[in-house]
C-alpha positions in Angstrom: -87.7 -34.2 19.2 -84.6 -32.7 17.5 -81.1 -33.7 18.5 -77.6 -33.0 17.2 -75.9 -35.7 15.2 -73.1 -37.2 17.3 -70.8 -37.2 14.3 -71.3 -33.8 12.5 -73.5 -31.9 15.0 -76.2 -31.2 12.4 -79.7 -31.0 13.9 -81.8 -34.1 13.0 -85.1 -35.7 14.0 -85.0 -38.3 16.7 -88.0 -40.2 15.6 -89.0 -43.4 13.7 -89.0 -41.3 10.5 -85.2 -40.9 10.7 -84.0 -44.5 10.1 -80.4 -43.5 11.1 -81.2 -41.9 14.4 -79.4 -40.5 16.4 -77.3 -39.8 13.3 -78.4 -37.5 10.5 -77.4 -39.9 7.7 -76.0 -43.3 6.8 -72.7 -41.6 6.1 -72.4 -40.3 9.7 -73.5 -43.6 11.1 -70.9 -45.5 9.1 -68.2 -43.1 10.0 -69.0 -43.5 13.7 -69.0 -47.3 13.4 -65.6 -47.1 11.7 -64.2 -44.9 14.5 -65.5 -47.4 17.0 -63.9 -50.3 15.1 -60.5 -48.4 15.1 -61.0 -48.0 18.9 -60.9 -44.2 18.6 -63.3 -44.1 21.5 -61.0 -45.8 24.0 -60.7 -44.4 27.5 -57.2 -44.1 28.8 -56.3 -46.6 31.6 -53.6 -46.6 34.2 -51.8 -49.7 35.2 -52.9 -51.1 38.6 -51.0 -49.5 41.6 -51.6 -52.4 43.9 -48.7 -54.7 44.8 -50.9 -57.7 44.5 -51.5 -56.9 40.8 -48.0 -58.1 40.0 -48.8 -61.5 41.5 -51.8 -61.8 39.1 -49.7 -61.2 36.1 -47.4 -64.0 36.9 
C-alpha cells in the first residue's frame, strides 16, 4: 500500500520494507518527533464554564 508521508506528503510504501513507516525517511520521522516534543500538535482548550470548577481549583 502507498500512503503520503505525514510530514512532507511524499508518496511512500506502508510496508515492512519501509522501516520509517508511515514516514518516508528518518529525517521526516525525527522532524515529526521534534514537533511533538515542542507540543506543536496541541489542541486548543477552553477553561471550564461550570461554576463548580472554581471550587476544584481552590
